[in-house]
C-alpha positions as CSV (number, residue, x, y, z in Angstrom):
1,X,-6.0,-49.6,-56.2
2,X,-2.5,-49.1,-54.7
3,X,-2.5,-52.0,-52.3
4,X,-4.2,-55.1,-53.5
5,X,-4.0,-56.7,-50.1
6,X,-6.2,-54.6,-47.2
7,X,-3.8,-55.9,-44.3
8,X,-0.8,-54.1,-46.0
9,X,-2.7,-51.0,-44.9
10,X,-2.5,-52.4,-40.9
11,X,0.9,-52.0,-40.1
12,X,0.8,-48.2,-41.9
13,X,-2.1,-47.4,-40.0
14,X,0.0,-48.4,-36.5
15,X,2.9,-46.6,-37.3
16,X,0.8,-43.6,-38.2
17,X,-1.2,-43.8,-35.2
18,X,1.6,-44.1,-33.0
19,X,3.8,-41.4,-34.2
20,X,0.3,-39.1,-33.7
21,X,0.1,-40.4,-30.1
22,X,3.8,-39.8,-29.5
23,X,3.8,-36.1,-31.0
24,X,0.7,-35.6,-28.3
25,X,2.2,-37.1,-25.4
26,X,5.5,-35.0,-25.7
27,X,3.0,-32.0,-26.3
28,X,1.0,-32.6,-23.4
29,X,4.5,-33.3,-21.3
30,X,5.9,-30.2,-22.2
31,X,2.9,-28.2,-21.6
32,X,2.5,-29.9,-17.3
33,X,6.5,-29.4,-17.2
34,X,5.8,-26.0,-18.0
35,X,3.2,-25.5,-15.2
36,X,0.8,-24.6,-17.4
37,X,2.6,-21.5,-18.0
38,X,2.1,-21.1,-21.9
39,X,0.5,-17.5,-22.0
40,X,3.3,-16.3,-19.9
41,X,6.0,-17.9,-21.3
42,X,4.5,-16.5,-24.5
43,X,4.7,-13.3,-23.3
44,X,8.2,-13.4,-22.0
45,X,9.0,-14.9,-25.3
46,X,7.8,-11.4,-27.0
47,X,9.8,-9.8,-24.9
48,X,12.7,-11.2,-23.6
49,X,14.6,-8.3,-22.8
50,X,11.8,-7.0,-20.7
51,X,11.9,-10.3,-18.4
52,X,15.8,-10.0,-18.4
53,X,16.7,-6.7,-17.6
54,X,13.4,-5.7,-15.6
55,X,14.3,-4.9,-11.9
56,X,11.9,-6.3,-8.9
57,X,10.6,-3.2,-7.4
58,X,8.7,-4.6,-3.8
59,X,7.6,-2.3,-1.1
60,X,8.3,-4.2,2.3
61,X,4.5,-5.5,3.0
62,X,2.3,-8.1,0.7
63,X,-0.8,-5.2,1.4
64,X,1.2,-2.5,0.1
65,X,1.7,-1.1,-3.5
66,X,4.3,-3.0,-5.3
67,X,5.8,-4.0,-8.7
68,X,6.8,-7.6,-9.7
69,X,7.9,-9.0,-13.1
70,X,7.1,-12.5,-13.6
71,X,7.6,-14.4,-17.1
72,X,7.4,-11.0,-19.1
73,X,4.6,-10.0,-17.3
74,X,4.6,-6.4,-15.2
75,X,2.3,-6.5,-12.1
76,X,1.9,-3.7,-11.0
77,X,-0.1,-4.7,-7.2
78,X,-2.2,-1.9,-5.2
79,X,-2.6,-1.0,-1.7
80,X,-6.6,-2.2,-0.5
81,X,-9.0,0.6,-1.6
82,X,-6.3,2.8,-3.6
83,X,-5.2,2.9,-7.0
84,X,-1.9,5.0,-6.5
85,X,1.4,3.1,-8.3
86,X,3.9,1.9,-6.1
87,X,7.1,3.7,-5.3
88,X,9.8,2.9,-7.7
89,X,7.0,2.1,-10.7
90,X,9.3,4.2,-13.0
91,X,12.1,1.4,-13.5
92,X,9.2,-1.1,-14.6
93,X,7.6,1.5,-16.9
94,X,10.7,2.7,-18.5
95,X,11.4,-1.0,-19.4
96,X,7.6,-1.1,-21.1
97,X,7.9,2.4,-23.0
98,X,11.9,0.5,-24.6
99,X,9.9,-2.4,-25.6
100,X,7.4,-0.7,-27.0
101,X,9.9,1.9,-28.8
102,X,11.3,-1.5,-30.6
103,X,7.8,-1.8,-31.9
104,X,5.8,-4.0,-29.5
105,X,2.5,-3.2,-27.8
106,X,1.2,-3.2,-24.6
107,X,-2.0,-5.0,-23.4
108,X,-3.1,-3.6,-19.7
109,X,-5.9,-5.8,-17.9
110,X,-6.9,-4.4,-14.0
111,X,-8.3,-7.3,-11.6
112,X,-9.5,-6.5,-8.2
113,X,-10.2,-8.9,-5.2
114,X,-13.4,-10.6,-3.9
115,X,-13.8,-8.3,-0.5
116,X,-16.9,-5.8,-0.5
117,X,-18.8,-4.7,-3.7
118,X,-18.7,-6.3,-6.7
119,X,-19.6,-3.1,-8.2
120,X,-17.1,-0.9,-6.4
121,X,-14.3,-4.0,-7.1
122,X,-14.6,-3.6,-11.0
123,X,-14.6,0.3,-11.1
124,X,-11.6,0.0,-9.0
125,X,-9.8,-2.1,-11.4
126,X,-10.6,0.1,-13.8
127,X,-9.4,2.9,-12.0
128,X,-6.1,1.3,-11.5
129,X,-5.4,-0.1,-14.9
130,X,-6.6,3.6,-16.2
131,X,-3.9,4.9,-13.6
132,X,-1.2,2.4,-15.2
133,X,-2.1,3.1,-18.8
134,X,-1.4,6.9,-17.9
135,X,2.1,6.4,-16.3
136,X,2.1,4.7,-19.8
137,X,1.6,7.5,-21.7
138,X,3.8,9.6,-19.3
139,X,6.6,7.3,-20.4
140,X,5.7,8.3,-23.9
141,X,4.2,5.4,-24.9
142,X,1.4,6.5,-27.5
143,X,-2.0,5.6,-26.7
144,X,-2.7,3.8,-29.6
145,X,-0.1,0.8,-28.5
146,X,-1.8,0.7,-25.7
147,X,-4.6,-1.5,-25.4
148,X,-7.1,-1.9,-22.2
149,X,-8.8,-5.4,-21.9
150,X,-11.1,-6.2,-18.9
151,X,-10.1,-9.7,-17.8
152,X,-12.6,-12.7,-18.6
153,X,-12.3,-13.3,-15.0
154,X,-11.2,-10.0,-13.1
155,X,-11.0,-11.7,-9.1
156,X,-7.4,-12.4,-10.2
157,X,-6.0,-14.5,-7.1
158,X,-6.2,-16.5,-4.6
159,X,-5.3,-13.8,-1.9
160,X,-6.6,-10.2,-1.6
161,X,-3.1,-9.1,-2.1
162,X,-2.2,-10.9,-5.2
163,X,-5.7,-10.0,-6.6
164,X,-5.3,-6.3,-6.0
165,X,-3.2,-5.8,-9.5
166,X,-2.9,-4.6,-13.2
167,X,-0.8,-6.9,-15.2
168,X,0.9,-5.5,-18.2
169,X,1.7,-7.9,-21.4
170,X,4.4,-6.7,-24.1
171,X,3.0,-8.2,-27.3
């Protein structure tokens, strides 16, 4: 045996346990301070130029089509019942195309609000995601670099205007 007296283990176990607990506390503290934006922060880190250089395109009203970039995620918002991209979305699309040209790929996910028929909403979310995919392809992004991914929770947001969106994440 390495130690002849079992009492020698107590201080070593205590130091190891304290170190593990301190490490977990730091990780949890950082996650809480970050506001739980781990996936958004990961997306921003994977394409820092995208988040830094992309213009914030916004329409006048919250219920109108617009484009917003948050933490490296491009969010295309849609007017109620529509699948038309916002005027000015080309600037965001070009930035995504530049990121893909640097070796990245993109994931496109469509969300919808909770009003109306669930089946019609799901179809509209898909139609919007396809519209964004088609616009990305029109910017020269190859189809094999674009992944359409249905989110696990498709009703995406507290209010209807924020929920009607398609998110593009650069990987």
